[in-house]
Backbone as a ProteinNet text record, in pm:
[ID]
protein_1_A
[PRIMARY]
MKHLVGCVVMSLCWLCWCSGQQSFAVSGFDISGKAGSMSATVGQFDYGVISDENSVLIAGVQQPFDTPLQTNSESIPGEGVIFDLYPNPTTNMVILKTTGVNTGDLSWCLLNSDGTELEAAPVLKTETAISLRNYKPSVYILIVRNPSGNLKIFKVIKN
[TERTIARY]
-2004.2	-2124.6	-2157.2	-2144.8	-2171.3	-2074.6	-1950.6	-1848.6	-1885.1	-1934	-1972.6	-2092.3	-2193.8	-2310.9	-2269.4	-2182.9	-2133.1	-2059.3	-1977.3	-1903.6	-1998.5	-2100.7	-2198.1	-2274	-2319.8	-2393	-2303.9	-2180.5	-2086.3	-2057.4	-2046.1	-2020.8	-2138.8	-2258.8	-2378	-2389	-2361.8	-2364.7	-2260.4	-2141.5	-2034.6	-2074.3	-2134.6	-2177.4	-2283.8	-2378.1	-2481.4	-2420.9	-2324.2	-2260.2	-2176.2	-2111.2	-2020.7	-2092.4	-2217.9	-2290.5	-2292.6	-2249.8	-2249.2	-2379.4	-2458.3	-2583.9	-2696.2	-2776.9	-2895	-3018.3	-3007.2	-3114.1	-3050.6	-3126.3	-3073.6	-3135.2	-3053.4	-3101.8	-3167.5	-3282.4	-3351.9	-3295.9	-3269.1	-3220.7	-3150.6	-3079.3	-3013.9	-2972.3	-2941.5	-2899.6	-2819.4	-2740.5	-2664.5	-2707.7	-2722.8	-2755.7	-2648.7	-2593.1	-2496	-2516.3	-2481.4	-2494.8	-2420.6	-2448.7	-2380.5	-2407.4	-2526.1	-2564.5	-2509.6	-2454.8	-2402.1	-2441.1	-2434.3	-2468.6	-2548.3	-2617.2	-2699.8	-2703.4	-2705.3	-2720.4	-2847.4	-2913.1	-3034.2	-3035.1	-3089.5	-3103.2	-3247.8	-3306.1	-3443	-3438.2	-3509.7	-3521	-3453.4	-3361.5	-3298.5	-3375.8	-3386	-3464.8	-3398.2	-3278.7	-3213.2	-3148.7	-3159.8	-3093.8	-3082	-2999.3	-2983.3	-2974.8	-3020.8	-3018.8	-2932.5	-2836.5	-2751.2	-2771.9	-2806.9	-2832.3	-2781.8	-2754.6	-2726.5	-2800.5	-2773	-2850	-2823.2	-2712.1	-2678.6	-2695.5	-2703.5	-2706.6	-2776.3	-2809.7	-2870.5	-2799.1	-2756.2	-2693.8	-2783.3	-2829.2	-2910.1	-2819.8	-2770.9	-2679.9	-2759.7	-2734.4	-2804.8	-2864.1	-2970.8	-3026.1	-3153.8	-3208.4	-3327.5	-3283.5	-3265.1	-3219.5	-3332.1	-3336.1	-3437.2	-3416.8	-3523.6	-3515.8	-3470.5	-3473.4	-3430.3	-3294	-3212.2	-3076.8	-3054.9	-3022.8	-2996	-2861.1	-2854.2	-2728.8	-2724.5	-2622.9	-2601.4	-2481.6	-2499	-2391.7	-2310	-2362.5	-2277.8	-2329.5	-2242.8	-2276.3	-2385.7	-2404.7	-2509	-2648.4	-2657.6	-2789.3	-2840.5	-2766.7	-2810.3	-2930.4	-3042.6	-3161	-3138.6	-3210.3	-3201.8	-3288.7	-3291.5	-3373.1	-3521	-3595.8	-3738.9	-3775.2	-3676.4	-3704.3	-3712.9	-3827.7	-3850.3	-3899.4	-3838.8	-3884.7	-3927.4	-4044.9	-4095.2	-4151.6	-4135.2	-4183.8	-4257.4	-4382.7	-4462.2	-4566.9	-4619.6	-4570.7	-4446.7	-4357	-4233.8	-4197.4	-4207.8	-4231.2	-4373.5	-4388.4	-4516.1	-4547.2	-4671.8	-4709.1	-4729.2	-4773.2	-4792.9	-4774	-4774.3	-4763.7	-4699	-4617.2	-4563	-4602	-4605.7	-4635.1	-4508.1	-4462.1	-4349.7	-4407.3	-4377.9	-4428.9	-4313	-4329.1	-4226.4	-4282.4	-4199.4	-4238.1	-4124.5	-4157.6	-4058.3	-3970.4	-4014.3	-3934.3	-4028.3	-3982.9	-4060	-4057.3	-4173.3	-4177.6	-4152.5	-4159.7	-4138	-3998.1	-3901.2	-3763.1	-3727.3	-3820.8	-3788.6	-3833.8	-3762.3	-3802.4	-3763.5	-3820.8	-3784	-3744.4	-3664.2	-3612.5	-3613	-3664.4	-3669.2	-3565.1	-3478.8	-3373.7	-3395.3	-3351.9	-3353.1	-3223.2	-3202.5	-3084.9	-2954.9	-2962.5	-2842.7	-2808.1	-2895.4	-2871	-2930.3	-3009.9	-3074.3	-3198.1	-3210.2	-3326.4	-3449.1	-3552.8	-3677.1	-3782.1	-3784.9	-3888.6	-3841.7	-3885.2	-3853.9	-3967.6	-3989.9	-4097.6	-4074.7	-4135.3	-4125.9	-4216.5	-4180.4	-4265.7	-4357.9	-4486.5	-4581.2	-4656.2	-4670.9	-4745.4	-4664	-4708.9	-4639	-4654	-4755.9	-4770.8	-4783.1	-4686.9	-4680.6	-4693.9	-4791.3	-4809.1	-4720.7	-4643.1	-4552.8	-4592.3	-4634.7	-4681	-4563	-4563.8	-4466.9	-4538	-4661.4	-4746.7	-4684.8	-4616.9	-4562.1	-4424.5	-4373.6	-4240.1	-4249.4	-4154.7	-4154.7	-4107.6	-4138.2	-4091	-3938	-3885.7	-3740.7	-3710.3	-3584.4	-3541.1	-3515	-3574.1	-3557	-3500.1	-3444	-3388.9	-3470.2	-3519.8	-3593	-3508.8	-3474	-3390.9	-3475.4	-3470.4	-3535.2	-3425	-3445.6	-3341.3	-3394	-3298.9	-3325.1	-3219.9	-3219.7	-3121.4	-2975.5	-2950.5	-2814	-2765.2	-2855.6	-2813.8	-2916	-2870.6	-2957.4	-2979.5	-3105.7	-3139.9	-3163.3	-3226.4	-3260.7	-3268.4	-3220.2	-3226	-3296.2	-3397.9	-3473.9	-3449.6	-3441.4	-3448.1	-3594.4	-3652.6	-3793.6	-3800.7	-3872.8	-3892.1	-4030.5	-4034.1	-4162.3	-4183.1	-4291.2	-4324.8	-4407.2
-1953.6	-1939.9	-1793.7	-1706.6	-1564.4	-1505.6	-1552.8	-1503	-1540	-1662.2	-1709	-1630	-1607.8	-1530.2	-1386.9	-1330.7	-1195.2	-1185.9	-1285.8	-1287.6	-1298.9	-1382.3	-1399.6	-1268.3	-1204.2	-1078.4	-971	-960.9	-861.4	-889.6	-1017	-1053.1	-1013.7	-1040.4	-1002.8	-851.7	-778.4	-631.8	-580.8	-639.6	-597.8	-626.7	-744.2	-778.4	-681.2	-643	-548.1	-411.6	-370.7	-240.5	-235.5	-346.2	-350.2	-375.6	-405.5	-438.7	-319.9	-340.5	-235.3	-227.1	-331.1	-334.2	-278.9	-191.6	-144.4	-219.7	-285.8	-370.1	-481.1	-583.9	-698.1	-707.1	-739.6	-754.9	-891.4	-894.3	-1018.9	-1082.2	-998.1	-1045.8	-931.4	-961.3	-857.6	-911.8	-821.1	-863.6	-752.9	-791.8	-699.5	-719.5	-609.4	-613.8	-533.9	-588.8	-513.7	-543.8	-447.2	-461.6	-351.2	-334	-232.3	-91.2	-68	66	99.1	0.6	25.9	-85	-56.1	-157.3	-95.2	-182.8	-138.4	-248.3	-208.9	-303.4	-269.5	-371.1	-348.3	-443.8	-396.7	-476.9	-468.9	-583.1	-588.3	-610.3	-527.8	-549.2	-443.6	-366.3	-261	-132.2	-52.4	68.8	188.3	174.4	286	378.7	508	605.7	736.1	823.5	956.1	1060.1	1179.5	1287.6	1400.3	1441.9	1555.5	1656.5	1780	1877.7	2014.3	2093.9	2235.2	2309.4	2435.2	2512.8	2472.9	2402.3	2367.5	2220.5	2132.3	1990.4	1909.7	1785.4	1690.2	1557.8	1498.6	1366.8	1272.7	1164.9	1064.4	943.2	925.4	815.9	699.5	581.4	462.8	387.6	318.1	228.4	279.4	390.8	448.4	554.8	518.4	610.8	636.7	755.4	781.4	690.6	665.8	577.6	648.3	781	848.2	912.1	910.7	962.5	1058.5	1185.5	1277.5	1247.5	1262.6	1241.3	1332.8	1412.6	1494.5	1435.9	1405.1	1340.6	1438.1	1556.2	1658.6	1795.1	1893.3	2023.9	2096.5	2065.5	2131.9	2083.2	1965.3	1907.8	1934.5	2009.3	2035.5	2128.4	2088.8	2173.6	2302.3	2405.4	2532.2	2532.8	2645.2	2656.9	2643.7	2584	2567.4	2443.8	2367	2243.5	2130.3	2063.1	1955.6	1832.4	1718.7	1589.5	1508.9	1448.5	1367.9	1238	1128.9	998.5	934.1	897.8	838.9	744.9	649.6	601	515.2	520.1	443	398.5	270.8	151.7	147.2	66.2	55	-91	-116.8	-252.1	-265.3	-153.9	-167.4	-39.7	78.6	200.8	311.4	394.8	514.4	635.7	750.1	877.1	961.3	1004.7	1097.5	1237.5	1323.1	1460.1	1555.6	1644	1743.4	1882.8	1968.7	2106	2197.9	2306.6	2407.9	2375.5	2284	2247	2218.2	2247.3	2219.3	2069	2004.5	1859.7	1816	1907	1870.7	1818.9	1854.5	1810.2	1687.8	1640	1532.8	1396.1	1294.1	1155.5	1077.1	958.5	871.9	736.2	666.3	535.6	447	326	231.6	123	102.1	0.1	-103.7	-227.3	-326.3	-313.7	-399.7	-388.1	-419.7	-484.2	-510.1	-394.2	-293.5	-180	-197.4	-302.1	-325.4	-237.2	-166.1	-80.3	-165.3	-143.7	-218.9	-143.2	-11.4	69.5	215	291.9	434.4	505.5	632.1	709	857.8	944.4	1087.6	1125.2	1232.7	1288.7	1387.8	1357	1438.9	1539	1508.6	1595.9	1615.9	1705.6	1728.1	1610.4	1527.3	1404	1287.8	1197.7	1084.9	955.4	871.8	741.5	638.9	566	463.8	330.6	236.4	107.1	11.6	-54.3	-159.6	-294.4	-299.2	-417.1	-542.5	-530.5	-646.7	-689	-623.7	-654.1	-720.5	-809.3	-880.7	-788.9	-822.4	-742	-736.4	-615.9	-596.2	-448.1	-412.7	-273.5	-232.1	-121.8	-70.1	71.4	117	251.5	327.4	445.3	531.3	656.6	682.5	797.4	898.7	1023.8	1134.1	1206.8	1223.1	1279.8	1398.3	1483.5	1581.5	1558.5	1633.2	1606.6	1621.3	1696.6	1715.5	1602	1523.6	1413.2	1383.2	1310.7	1269.5	1386.1	1407.3	1511.9	1455.6	1338.8	1280.8	1129.6	1059.1	914.1	871.2	786.7	735.6	584.8	535.4	392.1	361.2	270.7	235.3	94.5	82.5	-49	-99.4	-216.6	-278.4	-398.9	-394.1	-505.1	-608.2
4944.1	4864.1	4837.4	4941.5	4922.7	4820.8	4824.4	4731.6	4586.6	4566	4433.1	4379.1	4463.6	4422.3	4389.1	4468.3	4442.7	4310.2	4278.8	4151	4032	4045.4	3937.3	3913	4020.5	4007.7	3946.2	3990.3	3934.6	3787.3	3751.9	3611.9	3523.4	3571	3493.4	3478.8	3584.1	3575.9	3477.5	3478.3	3388.1	3242.3	3217.2	3081.8	3030.7	3114.5	3073.5	3045.4	3125.3	3108.3	2981.7	2944.4	2829.1	2697.2	2701.4	2579.3	2483.5	2359.2	2258.8	2181.6	2186.6	2113.2	2199.4	2140.8	2210.6	2163.5	2049.8	1999.8	1917.6	1889.6	1818.4	1679.8	1581.8	1444.7	1429.1	1364.8	1337	1210.9	1111.5	983.3	912	805.9	727.4	592.3	500.5	368	300.8	200.2	117.5	-27.1	-99.4	-241.8	-313	-421	-499.2	-646.8	-726.4	-870.7	-941.8	-1068.7	-1149.2	-1099.3	-1043.9	-999.5	-861.1	-787.8	-654.6	-559.5	-430.9	-332.2	-218.2	-143	-32.5	72.1	198.2	307.9	383.6	436.5	514.8	632.4	743.1	863.1	909.1	943.2	991.4	1142	1215.6	1358.1	1442.9	1388.6	1466.8	1448	1552.8	1543.6	1609.5	1662.5	1729.2	1627.9	1652.7	1568.6	1645.8	1594.8	1653.5	1544.8	1572.5	1473.8	1527.4	1444.8	1476.9	1365	1399.3	1294.3	1335.1	1232.7	1251.8	1141.9	1122.3	1024.8	880.5	851.8	714.7	678.4	777.6	744.9	853.6	815.6	908.2	890.7	1002.6	1001.6	1080	1013.4	1080.3	1099.5	1220.5	1250.9	1305.9	1257.1	1304.1	1188.6	1215.8	1116.1	1051.5	1096.8	1034.8	935.5	811.4	708.8	609.6	549.2	446.8	325.4	250.9	136	8.9	4.7	-116.4	-94.4	-199.2	-192	-308.3	-281.4	-391.4	-455.3	-585.9	-656.8	-777.3	-786.7	-904.3	-977.7	-1105.8	-1179.2	-1261.6	-1289.1	-1349.2	-1309.5	-1309.6	-1252.4	-1330.7	-1457.4	-1536.1	-1499.2	-1438.8	-1412.8	-1272	-1190.9	-1054.6	-1058.2	-998.4	-1000.8	-922.5	-961.1	-890.7	-766.6	-698.6	-578.6	-613.5	-524.5	-545.1	-624.2	-672.6	-745.9	-644.8	-643.7	-546.9	-621.6	-591	-640.4	-519	-527	-416.7	-473.1	-399	-441.9	-324.5	-345.2	-237.1	-294.5	-221.5	-93	-113.8	-21.3	-29.6	110.4	139.7	58.7	1.2	-103.3	-172.7	-201.9	-240.8	-280.6	-431.3	-497.3	-641.3	-722.8	-662	-740.3	-656.8	-723.4	-660	-743.4	-678	-744.9	-741.2	-858.3	-869.1	-881.7	-784	-784.2	-807.7	-904.9	-936.6	-911.5	-855	-826.8	-867.7	-936.1	-969.4	-1088	-1175	-1291.2	-1408.8	-1529.7	-1650	-1676	-1669.1	-1686.5	-1830.5	-1925.5	-2064.7	-2093.7	-2009.7	-2030.2	-1946.8	-1865	-1770.7	-1819.5	-1775.3	-1796.2	-1670.9	-1656.9	-1545.5	-1599.1	-1519.6	-1557.2	-1432.8	-1442.8	-1331.2	-1354.8	-1255.1	-1262.6	-1153.4	-1179.1	-1071.6	-992.7	-894.1	-808	-880.7	-997.1	-1077.6	-1169.7	-1176.9	-1264.9	-1403.4	-1423.8	-1552.8	-1563.5	-1675.6	-1697	-1723.5	-1643.2	-1657.1	-1735.9	-1717.2	-1778.3	-1779	-1877.9	-1885.2	-1957.3	-1920.7	-1983.5	-1954.5	-2035.9	-2006.1	-1888.8	-1820.3	-1715.4	-1784.3	-1791.8	-1867	-1780.5	-1649.8	-1559.2	-1431.7	-1346.3	-1220.1	-1125.2	-1144.2	-1067.4	-1164.6	-1160.1	-1251.7	-1173.1	-1209.8	-1146.4	-1216.6	-1138.2	-1191.6	-1128.9	-1212	-1163.5	-1141.4	-1027.4	-996.6	-982.5	-1025.3	-1007.9	-1069.6	-1183.2	-1253	-1202.7	-1100.1	-1049.1	-912.4	-885.6	-758.2	-645.1	-520.7	-408.2	-405.1	-401.2	-404	-384.3	-399.8	-398.2	-542.5	-583.1	-718.2	-711.6	-820.8	-831.1	-935.4	-897.5	-990.3	-1012.2	-1137.1	-1171.7	-1247.1	-1204	-1275.3	-1350.3	-1482.4	-1568.8	-1647.3	-1688.8	-1793.3	-1901.3	-2011.8	-2117.8	-2072	-1964.4	-1916.1	-1827.6	-1772.3	-1685	-1577	-1474.5	-1364.3	-1268.7	-1231.1	-1134.2	-995.2	-986.7	-857.5	-871.4	-770	-767.6	-639.1	-652.9	-540	-527.8	-404.9	-378.7	-349.8	-424.1	-408.6	-350.4	-240.7	-178.5	-216.4	-284.2	-317.3	-226.4	-149.5	-58.5	-130.3
[MASK]
+++++++++++++++++++++++++++++++++++++++++++++++++++++++++++++++++++++++++++++++++++++++++++++++++++++++++++++++++++++++++++++++++++++++++++++++++++++++++++++++

């Protein structure tokens, strides 16, 4: 009997030691379309940050919602150009804030997860309100453009 209890305890200790998961996922999903693909997991919260003076790597499941993308070398913004989108996630409206760039040349475009353009408009002020009230909860893509191409691409989560 002592031998059996000892084996059970050792087996449980070994299973806990070998476990690769630090948390368990409650749910997850994949979205793909013409604009690309995205995976999401609900319930995991572990992550680690590795950084040096030139870069930051966020390893794990807590990733930022916005992703920079330059599609051609002429459209890369210069120093001091900042695009910000908040609140994200949102329930009905986001604010696009631009700093260090002439808004007269900018426009924005909202795409659904399939890459279909839902709405587009020029950026008229440094803070532009974009309504998502008429759209169902999902992941959307907001692209900020100038005549040369895409300057910034945001993933927008609508709850």
